C-alpha positions as CSV (number, residue, x, y, z in Angstrom):
1,X,0.0,0.0,0.0
2,X,2.9,2.4,0.7
3,X,4.4,1.6,-2.7
4,X,2.0,3.8,-4.7
5,X,1.1,7.5,-4.3
6,X,-2.6,6.6,-4.0
7,X,-1.8,4.0,-1.3
8,X,0.2,6.6,0.7
9,X,-2.6,9.2,0.2
10,X,-5.1,6.6,1.5
11,X,-3.1,5.9,4.6
12,X,-2.4,9.5,5.5
13,X,-5.9,10.5,4.7
14,X,-7.3,8.0,7.2
15,X,-4.8,9.0,9.9
16,X,-5.3,12.7,9.4
17,X,-9.1,12.2,9.5
18,X,-8.8,10.3,12.8
19,X,-6.7,13.1,14.3
20,X,-9.3,15.6,13.2
21,X,-12.1,13.6,14.9
22,X,-10.0,13.2,18.1
23,X,-9.3,17.0,18.1
24,X,-13.0,17.9,17.6
25,X,-14.5,15.1,19.7
26,X,-12.1,14.7,22.6
27,X,-9.6,17.5,22.9
28,X,-12.0,20.4,22.3
29,X,-14.5,19.2,24.9
30,X,-11.6,18.7,27.3
31,X,-10.6,22.3,26.8
32,X,-13.9,24.0,26.7
33,X,-16.0,21.9,29.1
34,X,-13.4,20.7,31.6
35,X,-10.8,23.5,31.3
36,X,-7.9,21.3,30.1
37,X,-6.2,23.2,27.3
38,X,-3.2,20.9,27.1
39,X,-5.1,18.3,25.1
40,X,-5.8,20.8,22.3
41,X,-2.2,21.9,22.2
42,X,-0.9,18.4,21.8
43,X,-3.6,17.0,19.5
44,X,-3.8,20.2,17.6
45,X,-0.1,20.2,16.9
46,X,-0.2,16.5,15.8
47,X,-3.2,17.2,13.6
48,X,-1.4,20.2,12.0
49,X,1.6,18.1,11.2
50,X,-0.5,15.3,9.8
51,X,-2.5,17.8,7.7
52,X,0.7,19.1,6.2
53,X,1.8,15.6,5.3
54,X,-1.7,14.9,3.9
55,X,-1.3,18.0,1.6
56,X,2.1,16.8,0.4
57,X,0.7,13.3,-0.3
58,X,-2.2,14.9,-2.2
59,X,0.2,16.9,-4.3
60,X,2.3,13.8,-4.9
61,X,-0.7,11.8,-6.0
62,X,-2.0,14.6,-8.2
63,X,1.3,14.8,-10.0
64,X,1.9,11.1,-10.4
65,X,-1.7,10.3,-11.4
66,X,-1.8,13.3,-13.8
67,X,-5.1,14.5,-12.3
68,X,-6.5,17.8,-13.3
69,X,-7.5,20.1,-10.4
70,X,-10.9,18.7,-9.8
71,X,-10.1,15.5,-7.8
72,X,-7.5,17.1,-5.6
73,X,-9.9,20.0,-4.9
74,X,-12.7,17.7,-3.7
75,X,-10.3,15.5,-1.7
76,X,-8.9,18.6,0.0
77,X,-12.4,19.9,0.7
78,X,-13.4,16.6,2.1
79,X,-10.5,16.7,4.5
80,X,-12.1,19.8,6.1
81,X,-15.4,18.1,6.9
82,X,-15.7,15.4,9.6
83,X,-16.5,12.0,8.3
84,X,-16.1,13.1,4.6
85,X,-12.8,11.3,4.3
86,X,-14.8,8.0,4.3
87,X,-16.0,9.1,0.8
88,X,-12.3,9.8,-0.2
89,X,-11.2,6.4,1.0
90,X,-13.9,4.6,-1.1
91,X,-13.0,6.7,-4.2
92,X,-9.2,6.2,-3.8
93,X,-9.8,2.5,-3.3
94,X,-11.6,2.4,-6.7
95,X,-8.9,4.4,-8.3
96,X,-6.2,2.0,-7.1
97,X,-8.3,-1.0,-8.5
98,X,-8.5,0.8,-11.8
99,X,-4.8,1.5,-11.9
100,X,-3.9,-2.2,-11.6
């Protein structure tokens, strides 16, 4: 799975999406409900690093797959919406099957 640009994008997309859900669902309530801001600092930094890696993986996949700007645009937009990366995962899985 790590051998192709689509495989790397799939992996980092899932990890980045999970970090986003942890940030929104666990760290933010810890900060704003229970007054523990440290969780947001740690998870927020991790999510930011993962998001940068995701953007690099998306650019790599775009260049190697010779996509126009439409698929990367929608993949990027999906990364901003909780649970939308599930759609991205299904679409990328189909793209990998077509590439074989």
